[in-house]
C-alpha positions in Angstrom: 66.3 -20.6 -33.6 66.1 -19.0 -30.0 65.5 -15.3 -31.4 62.3 -17.4 -32.9 61.3 -19.5 -29.5 62.0 -15.9 -27.7 59.5 -14.1 -30.7 56.7 -17.3 -30.1 56.3 -17.5 -26.5 55.5 -13.1 -26.6 53.1 -13.9 -28.6 51.4 -16.2 -27.2 51.7 -14.8 -23.5 50.1 -12.0 -24.3 46.1 -10.7 -25.1 45.7 -8.9 -27.9 44.1 -5.2 -28.1 41.0 -6.5 -29.6 40.1 -9.2 -26.8 40.7 -6.1 -24.6 38.1 -4.0 -26.3 35.7 -6.9 -26.6 35.9 -7.5 -23.1 35.7 -3.9 -21.9 32.3 -3.3 -24.2 31.2 -6.6 -22.7 31.9 -6.0 -18.9 30.1 -2.3 -19.8 26.8 -3.5 -20.9 26.7 -6.0 -18.1 26.9 -2.7 -15.7 24.5 -0.8 -17.6 22.2 -4.0 -16.9 23.1 -4.2 -13.4 22.6 -0.2 -12.8 19.1 0.0 -14.3 17.8 -2.8 -11.6 19.4 -1.2 -9.0 17.6 2.1 -10.4 14.7 0.9 -10.5 14.9 -0.9 -7.0 15.6 1.8 -5.3 13.2 4.0 -6.9 10.4 1.3 -5.9 11.5 0.5 -2.2 9.7 2.5 -0.7 6.5 1.4 -1.7 5.5 -1.2 0.7 6.2 1.0 3.5 3.6 3.5 2.2 1.2 0.8 1.5 1.5 -0.8 4.9 0.8 2.4 6.8 -2.1 3.2 4.3 -3.4 -0.4 5.2 -2.9 0.0 8.9 -4.3 3.5 9.2 -7.9 2.1 7.8 -7.9 -1.1 9.3 -8.0 0.8 12.4 -10.7 3.0 11.5 -12.3 0.3 10.3 -11.9 -1.8 13.7 -12.9 1.2 15.8 -15.8 1.8 13.8 -17.1 -1.8 14.0 -16.8 -2.1 17.6 -19.6 1.1 17.9 -23.4 0.6 18.5 -25.3 -0.1 14.8 -27.5 3.4 15.9 -28.1 5.7 18.7 -30.5 3.6 19.5 -29.2 0.6 20.0 -29.4 -1.0 23.4 -25.7 -1.9 24.8 -24.7 -5.3 23.6 -27.0 -5.1 20.7 -29.8 -7.5 21.3 -32.6 -6.7 20.9 -32.2 -4.5 17.7 -33.4 -1.5 17.5 -36.6 -0.9 15.8 -36.5 2.9 15.5 -33.0 3.1 14.3 -31.7 6.5 14.4 -29.3 6.7 11.7 -28.2 10.7 11.4 -24.5 11.8 12.4 -24.3 13.3 15.5 -21.1 14.8 17.3 -20.6 12.1 20.0 -19.0 9.5 17.7 -20.8 6.4 19.7 -22.7 5.1 16.9 -21.6 3.7 13.2 -23.9 6.4 11.8 -21.2 9.6 13.2 -18.7 8.3 10.6 -20.7 9.1 7.7 -18.8 11.2 5.3 -16.2 11.2 8.0 -12.4 12.5 6.8 -9.2 13.5 8.2 -5.3 12.9 7.5 -3.8 10.2 10.2 -0.3 10.9 9.2 1.4 13.6 6.7 0.5 13.3 3.0 -2.1 10.8 4.1 -6.3 11.7 3.5 -8.7 8.6 5.3 -12.5 8.8 4.4 -15.5 7.2 5.7 -18.7 6.4 4.1 -21.6 4.8 5.8 -24.6 3.7 3.3 -27.8 1.6 4.6 -29.6 -1.1 3.3 -33.1 -0.3 4.6 -34.7 -3.4 3.0 -32.2 -5.9 5.4 -31.0 -3.3 7.8 -26.9 -3.9 7.3 -24.8 -1.0 7.0 -21.9 -1.1 4.5 -19.0 0.8 5.8 -16.2 1.8 3.7 -13.0 3.5 4.6 -10.4 4.7 1.8 -7.2 5.8 2.7 -4.9 8.2 0.1 -1.3 8.1 -0.1 1.2 10.9 -0.8 2.3 8.7 -3.7 -1.7 8.9 -5.1 -2.5 5.4 -4.4 -5.9 4.5 -2.4 -6.5 1.6 0.1 -10.1 0.4 0.3 -11.5 -1.3 3.1 -15.1 -2.6 3.7 -17.5 -4.3 6.1 -20.8 -4.8 6.8 -22.2 -4.4 10.0 -26.1 -5.7 11.1 -28.7 -4.7 13.4 -28.6 -7.5 15.8 
Protein backbone atom coordinates (compact mmCIF):
# COMPACT_ATOMS: atom_id res chain seq x y z
CA UNK A 1 0.00 0.00 0.00
CA UNK A 2 2.80 2.35 0.84
CA UNK A 3 4.36 1.64 -2.54
CA UNK A 4 1.17 2.61 -4.36
CA UNK A 5 0.92 5.88 -2.43
CA UNK A 6 4.55 6.74 -3.20
CA UNK A 7 4.08 5.98 -6.92
CA UNK A 8 0.93 8.14 -6.99
CA UNK A 9 2.78 11.13 -5.49
CA UNK A 10 5.67 10.85 -7.90
CA UNK A 11 3.35 10.86 -10.90
CA UNK A 12 1.38 13.89 -9.76
CA UNK A 13 4.26 16.11 -8.64
CA UNK A 14 6.27 16.19 -11.93
CA UNK A 15 5.87 17.84 -15.35
CA UNK A 16 5.61 15.62 -18.34
CA UNK A 17 7.91 15.87 -21.34
CA UNK A 18 5.01 16.88 -23.61
CA UNK A 19 4.06 19.79 -21.32
CA UNK A 20 7.67 20.96 -21.29
CA UNK A 21 7.91 20.87 -25.11
CA UNK A 22 4.64 22.81 -25.48
CA UNK A 23 5.92 25.43 -23.03
CA UNK A 24 9.20 25.82 -24.95
CA UNK A 25 7.35 26.21 -28.28
CA UNK A 26 4.96 28.86 -26.88
CA UNK A 27 7.82 30.85 -25.32
CA UNK A 28 9.84 30.62 -28.56
CA UNK A 29 6.96 32.02 -30.62
CA UNK A 30 6.50 34.90 -28.16
CA UNK A 31 10.23 35.68 -28.25
CA UNK A 32 10.27 35.70 -32.05
CA UNK A 33 7.41 38.22 -32.09
CA UNK A 34 9.19 40.46 -29.58
CA UNK A 35 12.48 40.31 -31.49
CA UNK A 36 10.63 41.28 -34.72
CA UNK A 37 9.07 44.32 -33.04
CA UNK A 38 12.41 45.30 -31.49
CA UNK A 39 14.17 44.99 -34.86
CA UNK A 40 11.59 47.21 -36.59
CA UNK A 41 11.81 49.80 -33.83
CA UNK A 42 15.59 49.87 -34.10
CA UNK A 43 15.49 50.36 -37.88
CA UNK A 44 13.03 53.30 -37.79
CA UNK A 45 14.35 54.86 -34.59
CA UNK A 46 16.57 57.45 -36.31
CA UNK A 47 13.91 58.69 -38.78
CA UNK A 48 12.42 61.36 -36.46
CA UNK A 49 15.86 62.89 -35.90
CA UNK A 50 16.51 63.07 -39.64
CA UNK A 51 13.10 64.65 -40.27
CA UNK A 52 13.63 67.18 -37.48
CA UNK A 53 17.00 68.25 -38.88
CA UNK A 54 15.53 68.58 -42.38
CA UNK A 55 12.57 70.60 -41.11
CA UNK A 56 14.87 72.86 -39.10
CA UNK A 57 17.07 73.45 -42.16
CA UNK A 58 14.04 74.29 -44.34
CA UNK A 59 12.35 76.52 -41.75
CA UNK A 60 15.47 78.52 -40.93
CA UNK A 61 16.16 79.27 -44.60
CA UNK A 62 12.51 80.14 -45.32
CA UNK A 63 12.48 82.53 -42.33
CA UNK A 64 15.69 84.13 -43.58
CA UNK A 65 14.25 84.65 -47.08
CA UNK A 66 10.93 86.02 -45.80
CA UNK A 67 12.74 88.63 -43.72
CA UNK A 68 14.31 90.15 -46.85
CA UNK A 69 12.88 92.82 -49.15
CA UNK A 70 10.40 91.91 -51.89
CA UNK A 71 12.61 93.32 -54.62
CA UNK A 72 15.89 95.14 -55.08
CA UNK A 73 13.90 98.38 -55.55
CA UNK A 74 11.72 97.94 -52.46
CA UNK A 75 12.49 100.61 -49.86
CA UNK A 76 13.47 99.65 -46.33
CA UNK A 77 10.32 98.70 -44.43
CA UNK A 78 8.49 97.75 -47.64
CA UNK A 79 6.33 100.88 -47.83
CA UNK A 80 5.53 102.23 -50.38
CA UNK A 81 5.44 99.13 -52.57
CA UNK A 82 7.87 99.14 -55.47
CA UNK A 83 6.30 99.88 -58.83
CA UNK A 84 9.30 99.07 -61.02
CA UNK A 85 10.41 95.86 -59.30
CA UNK A 86 13.70 94.26 -60.28
CA UNK A 87 13.18 90.48 -60.19
CA UNK A 88 16.64 89.47 -61.37
CA UNK A 89 18.84 87.59 -58.88
CA UNK A 90 22.20 89.06 -57.94
CA UNK A 91 25.00 88.09 -55.58
CA UNK A 92 24.28 90.49 -52.70
CA UNK A 93 21.47 88.29 -51.22
CA UNK A 94 19.43 91.26 -49.97
CA UNK A 95 16.04 90.46 -51.53
CA UNK A 96 13.79 87.46 -52.17
CA UNK A 97 14.79 87.07 -55.83
CA UNK A 98 18.44 86.57 -54.95
CA UNK A 99 17.48 83.08 -53.70
CA UNK A 100 15.91 82.06 -57.01
CA UNK A 101 17.30 78.58 -57.96
CA UNK A 102 19.68 78.68 -54.97
CA UNK A 103 20.90 75.46 -53.30
CA UNK A 104 23.36 74.27 -50.66
CA UNK A 105 24.12 71.40 -48.28
CA UNK A 106 23.34 72.43 -44.68
CA UNK A 107 24.49 69.07 -43.22
CA UNK A 108 26.37 66.07 -44.58
CA UNK A 109 23.99 64.09 -46.80
CA UNK A 110 21.30 66.80 -46.90
CA UNK A 111 20.59 69.06 -49.87
CA UNK A 112 18.52 72.23 -49.76
CA UNK A 113 17.04 73.97 -52.84
CA UNK A 114 14.99 77.15 -53.22
CA UNK A 115 12.64 78.20 -56.00
CA UNK A 116 10.97 81.60 -56.30
CA UNK A 117 8.00 82.02 -58.64
CA UNK A 118 6.51 85.46 -59.30
CA UNK A 119 2.82 85.94 -60.05
CA UNK A 120 2.83 89.20 -61.99
CA UNK A 121 -0.96 89.57 -61.83
CA UNK A 122 -1.09 90.10 -58.06
CA UNK A 123 2.60 90.79 -57.24
CA UNK A 124 2.99 87.75 -54.98
CA UNK A 125 6.11 85.59 -54.92
CA UNK A 126 5.85 81.90 -53.99
CA UNK A 127 8.99 80.79 -52.16
CA UNK A 128 9.53 77.02 -51.95
CA UNK A 129 12.28 75.37 -49.92
CA UNK A 130 12.99 71.66 -50.47
CA UNK A 131 15.31 69.64 -48.25
CA UNK A 132 16.33 66.12 -49.30
CA UNK A 133 17.49 63.84 -46.47
CA UNK A 134 20.10 61.08 -46.57
CA UNK A 135 17.24 58.54 -46.49
CA UNK A 136 15.73 59.98 -49.68
CA UNK A 137 12.80 61.72 -47.99
CA UNK A 138 11.99 65.28 -49.09
CA UNK A 139 10.68 68.02 -46.77
CA UNK A 140 8.88 70.85 -48.57
CA UNK A 141 7.98 74.23 -47.08
CA UNK A 142 6.41 77.10 -49.03
CA UNK A 143 5.32 80.65 -48.27
CA UNK A 144 4.13 83.69 -50.18
CA UNK A 145 5.74 87.13 -50.05
CA UNK A 146 3.64 90.10 -51.09
CA UNK A 147 4.73 93.48 -52.38
CA UNK A 148 3.54 95.98 -49.78
